[in-house]
C-alpha positions as CSV (number, residue, x, y, z in Angstrom):
1,A,-3.6,32.3,7.2
2,I,-6.6,30.2,6.6
3,P,-9.5,32.3,5.5
4,S,-11.2,32.9,8.9
5,C,-14.7,32.4,7.5
6,M,-14.1,28.8,6.3
7,L,-14.1,25.5,8.1
8,A,-11.4,23.2,6.8
9,S,-11.8,19.6,7.6
10,T,-11.2,16.2,6.0
11,A,-11.2,12.6,7.1
12,R,-9.5,11.4,4.0
13,A,-5.9,12.5,4.6
14,P,-3.9,14.3,7.3
15,L,-4.0,17.6,5.5
16,L,-6.6,19.9,6.7
17,S,-7.9,20.9,10.0
18,R,-11.0,22.3,11.7
19,S,-10.9,26.1,12.2
20,L,-14.0,27.7,13.8
21,L,-13.0,31.3,13.6
22,P,-15.6,33.2,11.7
23,C,-15.5,35.9,9.1
24,V,-14.8,39.2,11.0
25,L,-16.3,41.4,8.3
26,L,-19.8,41.4,7.0
27,P,-20.4,43.3,3.7
28,C,-23.0,45.9,3.4
29,V,-26.4,44.2,3.1
30,L,-29.2,45.9,1.2
31,L,-32.4,45.1,3.2
32,P,-35.7,44.9,1.4
33,R,-38.0,47.6,2.6
34,T,-41.0,45.2,2.7
35,S,-39.3,42.8,5.1
36,P,-40.0,43.8,8.7
37,G,-37.7,41.1,10.2
38,P,-38.4,39.3,13.4
39,V,-40.4,40.4,16.4
40,G,-38.9,43.6,17.8
41,M,-37.6,44.6,14.4
42,A,-41.0,45.7,13.0
43,Q,-40.6,49.0,14.9
44,K,-37.5,49.7,13.0
45,T,-38.6,51.1,9.7
46,N,-35.4,53.0,8.9
47,P,-33.1,50.8,6.8
48,Q,-30.1,52.3,8.6
49,D,-31.6,51.2,11.9
50,I,-32.2,47.8,10.6
51,Q,-28.7,47.6,9.2
52,A,-27.2,48.8,12.5
53,A,-29.2,46.1,14.4
54,L,-28.0,43.5,12.0
55,M,-24.4,44.5,12.4
56,K,-24.7,44.6,16.2
57,E,-26.1,41.1,16.3
58,Y,-23.5,39.9,13.8
59,Q,-20.6,41.3,15.8
60,A,-22.0,39.6,19.0
61,A,-22.1,36.3,17.0
62,V,-18.5,36.8,15.9
63,N,-17.4,37.5,19.5
64,A,-19.1,34.4,20.8
65,H,-17.6,32.4,17.9
66,R,-14.1,33.6,18.7
67,Q,-14.6,32.6,22.3
68,N,-15.8,29.1,21.2
69,A,-19.2,29.7,22.7
70,L,-20.7,27.9,19.9
71,D,-24.3,27.6,21.1
72,E,-24.5,31.4,21.7
73,A,-22.8,32.1,18.3
74,L,-25.2,29.8,16.5
75,A,-28.2,31.5,18.1
76,R,-26.9,35.0,17.2
77,Y,-26.1,34.0,13.7
78,R,-29.6,32.7,13.3
79,A,-30.9,36.0,14.7
80,V,-29.0,37.7,11.9
81,L,-30.7,35.6,9.4
82,D,-34.1,36.5,11.0
83,I,-33.3,40.0,10.1
84,H,-32.0,39.2,6.6
85,E,-31.8,35.6,5.4
86,A,-29.7,36.0,2.2
87,I,-26.2,36.5,3.7
88,P,-23.9,33.7,2.4
89,A,-21.1,34.3,5.0
90,V,-23.5,33.8,7.9
91,H,-24.8,30.5,6.3
92,N,-21.1,29.5,6.0
93,N,-20.3,30.2,9.6
94,I,-23.5,28.4,10.8
95,A,-22.4,25.4,8.8
96,A,-19.0,25.5,10.5
97,I,-20.6,25.4,13.9
98,L,-23.1,22.7,13.0
99,L,-20.3,20.5,11.7
100,A,-18.2,21.1,14.9
101,Q,-21.3,20.0,16.9
102,G,-21.6,16.8,14.8
103,S,-24.5,17.8,12.6
104,A,-23.0,17.1,9.2
105,S,-26.4,16.9,7.4
106,A,-27.5,20.3,8.7
107,A,-24.0,21.8,7.9
108,E,-24.3,20.5,4.3
109,T,-27.7,22.2,4.0
110,S,-26.3,25.5,5.2
111,W,-23.3,25.3,2.8
112,R,-25.6,24.5,-0.1
113,R,-27.6,27.6,0.8
114,A,-24.5,29.7,0.8
115,V,-23.4,28.6,-2.7
116,E,-27.0,29.0,-3.9
117,L,-27.0,32.6,-2.7
118,K,-23.5,33.3,-4.0
119,P,-22.4,30.8,-6.8
120,E,-18.9,32.3,-6.8
121,Y,-18.4,31.8,-3.1
122,A,-15.1,29.8,-3.2
123,E,-14.8,29.0,0.5
124,A,-18.4,27.6,0.7
125,H,-17.8,25.4,-2.4
126,Y,-14.6,24.2,-0.8
127,N,-16.2,23.4,2.5
128,L,-19.0,21.5,0.8
129,A,-16.4,19.6,-1.3
130,V,-14.6,18.6,1.9
131,L,-17.9,17.4,3.5
132,L,-18.8,15.4,0.4
133,S,-15.4,13.8,0.2
134,E,-15.7,12.6,3.8
135,R,-19.1,11.1,3.0
136,A,-17.8,9.3,0.0
137,G,-17.0,6.1,2.0
138,D,-20.6,5.7,3.1
139,G,-22.0,4.4,-0.2
140,E,-22.4,5.8,-3.8
141,A,-18.7,6.8,-3.5
142,E,-18.3,7.6,-7.2
143,L,-21.3,9.8,-7.4
144,V,-20.5,11.7,-4.2
145,L,-16.8,12.1,-5.2
146,S,-17.8,13.5,-8.5
147,E,-20.0,16.1,-6.9
148,A,-17.1,16.9,-4.5
149,E,-14.8,17.4,-7.5
150,Q,-17.3,19.7,-9.1
151,H,-17.5,22.0,-6.0
152,C,-13.7,21.9,-5.6
153,S,-13.3,22.9,-9.3
154,T,-15.7,25.8,-8.8
155,A,-13.8,27.0,-5.8
156,L,-10.6,26.9,-7.9
157,K,-12.3,28.7,-10.8
158,H,-13.0,31.6,-8.6
159,R,-9.8,31.5,-6.5
160,A,-7.0,30.0,-8.6
161,D,-4.5,30.5,-5.7
162,Y,-6.7,28.6,-3.2
163,V,-4.0,26.3,-1.6
164,Q,-6.4,24.1,0.4
165,A,-8.6,23.5,-2.6
166,H,-5.7,22.4,-4.8
167,H,-4.7,19.9,-2.1
168,L,-8.3,18.7,-1.6
169,M,-8.5,18.2,-5.4
170,G,-5.4,15.9,-5.0
171,N,-7.2,13.9,-2.4
172,I,-10.3,13.5,-4.5
173,L,-8.3,12.5,-7.5
174,M,-6.4,9.9,-5.5
175,S,-9.7,8.5,-4.2
176,K,-10.9,8.3,-7.8
177,G,-7.8,6.3,-8.8
178,K,-6.0,9.1,-10.7
179,P,-2.6,9.4,-9.0
180,D,-0.8,11.3,-11.8
181,A,-3.4,14.0,-11.8
182,A,-3.4,14.0,-8.0
183,T,0.4,14.5,-7.9
184,K,0.0,17.6,-10.1
185,S,-2.6,19.1,-7.7
186,Y,-0.4,18.3,-4.7
187,A,2.6,19.9,-6.3
188,L,0.7,23.1,-7.2
189,A,-0.6,23.3,-3.6
190,E,2.9,23.0,-2.3
191,A,4.3,25.6,-4.7
192,L,1.6,28.1,-3.9
193,A,2.1,27.5,-0.1
194,T,5.8,28.1,-0.5
195,S,5.2,31.3,-2.3
196,L,2.8,32.5,0.4
197,V,5.2,31.6,3.2
198,V,7.9,33.6,1.6
199,N,5.7,36.6,1.1
200,N,4.3,36.4,4.6
201,A,7.8,36.1,6.0
202,A,8.9,39.2,4.1
203,S,6.1,41.2,5.7
204,A,6.0,39.7,9.1
205,S,6.9,41.7,12.2
206,D,9.1,40.3,15.0
207,T,6.0,39.5,17.0
208,D,4.6,37.5,14.1
209,A,7.7,35.4,14.0
210,I,7.5,34.2,17.6
211,L,7.2,30.4,17.7
212,P,5.6,28.3,20.4
213,T,7.7,27.2,23.3
214,F,9.7,24.0,22.9
215,L,10.1,21.5,25.7
216,D,13.7,20.9,27.0
217,G,14.9,17.4,26.7
218,V,18.1,18.2,28.7
219,R,20.0,15.2,27.4
220,V,19.5,11.7,26.0
221,G,18.3,9.4,28.9
222,H,17.0,12.3,31.0
223,V,13.6,11.5,32.7
224,Q,11.3,14.4,33.6
225,Q,7.8,14.5,35.0
226,L,5.3,16.3,32.7
227,Q,2.0,17.5,34.1
228,L,-1.3,16.5,32.4
229,E,-4.6,18.3,32.2
230,D,-5.9,16.7,35.4
231,G,-2.8,17.7,37.5
232,T,-1.3,14.2,37.4
233,T,2.2,13.7,36.0
234,R,3.8,11.2,33.6
235,A,7.4,10.2,33.2
236,A,8.9,11.4,29.9
237,T,12.3,10.0,28.8
238,T,14.4,11.8,26.2
239,L,15.3,9.4,23.4
240,A,17.0,12.0,21.1
241,M,17.8,15.7,21.2
242,E,17.9,16.3,17.4
243,P,15.1,16.2,16.8
244,L,13.7,16.2,20.4
245,I,12.0,12.8,20.9
246,L,10.3,12.0,24.2
247,K,8.7,8.7,25.2
248,I,5.8,9.2,27.7
249,E,4.7,6.3,29.9
250,S,1.0,5.5,30.5
251,L,-0.2,8.5,28.6
252,L,-3.5,6.8,27.9
253,T,-5.4,4.3,30.0
254,S,-6.5,0.9,28.7
255,D,-10.1,2.1,28.6
256,E,-9.2,5.2,26.6
257,C,-7.2,3.0,24.1
258,D,-10.3,0.8,23.7
259,E,-12.6,3.7,23.2
260,L,-10.5,5.2,20.4
261,I,-10.3,1.9,18.6
262,S,-14.1,1.4,19.0
263,L,-14.7,4.9,17.6
264,A,-12.4,4.4,14.6
265,A,-12.8,0.7,13.6
266,P,-16.1,1.0,11.7
267,R,-15.0,3.9,9.7
268,L,-11.4,3.1,8.6
269,K,-10.3,4.1,5.1
270,A,-7.1,3.6,3.1
271,S,-4.5,6.2,4.3
272,L,-3.1,8.8,1.9
273,T,0.3,10.3,2.2
274,M,0.8,14.0,2.6
275,G,1.2,15.8,-0.7
276,N,3.4,13.3,-2.6
277,T,1.9,10.1,-3.8
278,T,5.3,8.5,-4.5
279,A,7.4,9.6,-1.6
280,A,6.5,6.9,0.9
281,T,4.9,3.5,0.9
282,R,1.8,3.6,3.1
283,T,-0.4,0.5,3.5
284,S,-2.3,1.4,6.7
285,S,-5.9,2.6,7.1
286,S,-7.1,5.6,9.1
287,V,-9.8,7.9,10.1
288,F,-10.0,11.4,11.6
289,L,-12.2,11.8,14.7
290,P,-13.7,15.2,15.3
291,A,-13.6,16.3,18.9
292,S,-17.3,16.9,18.9
293,E,-17.9,13.1,18.7
294,A,-16.7,12.1,22.2
295,A,-15.7,13.7,25.4
296,L,-12.5,11.7,25.3
297,L,-11.3,13.5,22.2
298,V,-11.8,16.9,24.0
299,T,-9.9,15.5,27.0
300,L,-7.0,14.4,24.7
301,Q,-6.8,17.9,23.2
302,R,-6.4,19.3,26.7
303,R,-4.0,16.6,27.7
304,L,-1.7,17.4,24.7
305,A,-1.8,21.1,25.4
306,A,-0.8,20.5,29.0
307,L,1.9,17.9,28.1
308,A,3.5,20.0,25.4
309,Q,3.0,23.2,27.5
310,L,1.2,24.9,24.6
311,P,-1.8,27.2,24.5
312,L,-5.0,25.2,24.4
313,T,-6.2,27.4,21.6
314,L,-3.3,26.3,19.4
315,V,-4.3,22.6,19.9
316,L,-8.0,23.3,19.3
317,R,-7.2,25.0,16.0
318,S,-5.0,22.1,14.9
319,E,-6.0,18.8,13.3
320,D,-8.5,16.3,14.6
321,L,-7.1,13.1,16.1
322,Q,-6.2,10.5,13.4
323,V,-6.5,6.8,14.4
324,V,-4.4,4.5,12.2
325,H,-4.5,0.7,11.9
326,Y,-1.9,-1.6,10.4
327,D,-2.6,-5.2,9.6
328,T,0.2,-7.8,9.4
329,G,2.6,-6.7,6.6
330,S,1.4,-3.1,6.7
331,T,4.0,-0.3,6.9
332,F,4.5,3.4,6.4
333,G,7.9,4.2,4.8
334,M,10.2,7.1,5.5
335,H,8.5,10.4,5.6
336,H,8.2,13.8,7.3
337,D,5.0,14.8,9.1
338,S,5.4,18.5,8.2
339,S,5.6,20.4,5.0
340,T,5.3,23.9,3.7
341,F,1.7,23.3,3.0
342,Q,0.9,21.7,6.3
343,P,3.4,22.9,8.9
344,R,3.2,20.7,12.0
345,L,5.2,21.8,15.0
346,L,5.0,18.5,16.7
347,T,3.5,15.0,16.6
348,A,2.1,13.1,19.5
349,F,1.7,9.5,18.7
350,Y,-0.4,7.2,21.0
351,Y,0.1,3.5,21.0
352,L,-3.3,1.8,21.4
353,N,-2.3,-1.8,21.6
354,D,0.7,-4.1,22.1
355,V,2.1,-5.5,18.8
356,E,3.2,-9.1,18.7
357,D,6.2,-8.4,16.5
358,G,7.3,-5.3,14.5
359,G,5.5,-2.0,14.1
360,E,8.2,0.1,15.7
361,T,8.4,3.9,15.0
362,A,11.9,4.5,13.7
363,F,14.0,7.7,13.4
364,P,17.2,6.5,11.7
365,A,18.6,10.0,11.3
366,A,18.1,11.0,15.0
367,D,21.1,12.7,16.6
368,G,23.1,12.4,13.4
369,A,23.1,8.6,13.4
370,L,22.6,8.8,9.6
371,S,22.2,11.6,7.2
372,P,18.6,12.2,6.1
373,A,19.5,11.1,2.5
374,E,21.0,7.9,3.9
375,A,17.9,7.3,6.0
376,M,15.7,7.6,3.0
377,T,17.4,4.6,1.3
378,L,16.9,2.2,4.2
379,T,14.7,-0.9,3.8
380,D,15.0,-1.7,7.5
381,P,15.1,1.6,9.5
382,T,15.3,-0.1,12.9
383,G,19.1,-0.6,12.8
384,S,20.1,3.1,13.3
385,G,19.1,6.0,15.4
386,V,16.0,5.6,17.5
387,A,13.4,2.8,17.2
388,V,10.4,2.6,19.6
389,A,8.4,-0.6,20.1
390,P,4.6,-0.1,20.5
391,R,3.4,-0.5,24.0
392,R,-0.3,0.0,24.8
393,G,-1.0,3.4,26.4
394,H,2.4,4.8,25.9
395,G,3.1,7.8,23.7
396,L,5.8,9.6,21.7
397,L,6.2,13.3,21.3
398,F,8.6,14.6,18.8
399,Y,9.2,18.0,17.1
400,N,9.1,18.2,13.3
401,H,10.6,21.7,13.3
402,M,13.6,23.4,14.8
403,P,13.3,26.4,17.1
404,S,14.1,28.6,14.0
405,G,10.9,27.4,12.4
406,A,12.6,25.4,9.7
407,I,11.6,21.7,9.2
408,H,14.0,19.5,11.1
409,P,15.7,17.3,8.4
410,A,16.3,14.5,10.9
411,A,12.7,14.3,12.0
412,L,11.9,11.9,9.1
413,H,10.7,8.6,10.4
414,A,8.9,5.4,9.5
415,G,6.2,3.1,10.8
416,C,8.0,-0.2,10.5
417,K,6.3,-3.3,9.1
418,V,4.0,-5.2,11.4
419,L,5.5,-8.7,11.3
420,K,2.9,-10.4,13.5
421,G,-0.5,-9.3,14.8
422,E,-1.9,-5.8,14.2
423,K,-1.1,-2.3,15.3
424,W,-3.4,0.5,16.4
425,G,-2.2,4.0,17.0
426,A,-3.3,7.6,16.9
427,N,-1.6,10.8,15.6
428,H,-2.2,14.1,17.2
429,W,-0.6,17.0,15.3
430,V,-0.1,20.6,16.5
431,R,0.3,23.3,13.9
432,L,3.4,25.5,13.7
433,R,1.1,28.2,12.3
434,D,-2.0,28.5,10.2
435,V,-2.0,26.9,6.8
436,P,-0.8,29.6,4.4
437,D,-3.4,30.8,1.9
438,A,-4.4,33.9,0.1
439,A,-6.6,36.3,2.0
440,A,-10.3,35.5,1.7
441,K,-12.2,38.0,-0.3
442,A,-15.0,39.9,1.4
443,D,-18.3,38.0,1.0
C-alpha cells in the first residue's frame, strides 16, 4: 500500500492520487530538557510526562486525520509541534493537509522543513518533488523541474524500491524532453509494482482479497435507474457486458459542465500516457482538479460513489478529477486505463460538450467483437464493438478489471480523432486497491 504518511498527488499525468491517511507511528522523540513547551506543558518537568503528552496529542491528530476531520487534525498536529518542533513526520502530515485544503505554498514550506530536519526522508522529498513538478507550468519551468528532479533523485537514493518516485521521475523526464530515459523509469516502476503485487498476493488473507462490488449490467440494451448522491436517479443503459460499459444520461447539468471547463481551461497542459511513452498516441491536454478547489468536485466524488455503489472512502482516496481537452485533429489511441502500477477498478467519463464531428469513445474489443490484439492495430476503432458519441452532460462508466481482479483485456479503448470542433471531457478513476509500494520506514 501507499506509505500512509505521504501525500501522493500530481497534475502532470494520471498516475498518482491524493491520500490523506497519516503515519500511524511516531518514533521516540528525545525532548530537550530546557524546552518547557507550550502553556500547560511547563508544569510537566518529567521527560516521560512530556513524551506521554506528546504521544497523546499525536494519536488524537492521527484519529482526526483518519476521519477526514482535517481542521482538527491540523490543530492537533500543530499542538504536537508546540511540544517539540523537530518531528519530520508531523511536518509531512501537516503539509498533506495544507495541500488538500488548497494551501500549496504553506504545504511546500512544511515539506521543506521535513527534509531539512531529516535529509534522508524519502517520502517528504517525493512529495516536494510532486508539488514542484505541478508548479513547473507556472513559469521558470526548467528551473523548477530541475529542483523536482533533485528531490525525486534523493527519494530514490534512500529508497531504491520507491515505485511512485520512479514513476514521477518518468513524468519529470518526459516534461524535460527525455522520452528514452523516461521510458526506463516507467518500466522500472512497473516491474517493481508487479513484484510487490505478487508478494502481497502471496501473503494476503481471504479478507484482503475481497474486491469492491460490481454493478450488474444484466444484458446489452438493459436500462436501469441508478441513484445519485441527492436521491435522484439516472437512466443507465448497458452497452456491453465484457467489459461492463454503461451509458448514463444527464449525469451532469449544463452549469456543472461549464464550471468544470472554466476551472480547467486556464491550466491545461499536454497530456502524458500512463507508463509507456510509445504505447498510445495522445495529443490532448489535461489538468487534475483537487477536490479542495470547488464544492462541485466534492459533489462529483459523492455522485460517483453513489452511482457505482462504492464506499465513499474508496472514491475519496482515489485520483482527483482529470479534465481533458481535444482540439480538432486531437486523439488518444488504443490504451488501457489500468496497470499493475496504477490499478483502476473503473473509469467514469463525463462529456462536457457536444462535438460537431468525431471524438467518440471506442471499445473495439467489447463483447468479443475483436481480439485485443486486433483492436490494437486499428486506425479507425469506431467500426467494431462499441463507440459512444459525445453528448454534453452524459457519462460513461466502464470496468477496467474483471471480478477476479485481473485487468480486463477487452477494456482497451480509444478517444477517437475530433474531426470538427473541440471536445471537453473529464476522467474520474476509482482505484482497485492502493498503489503497491514497499512499506514506509519509521520516521
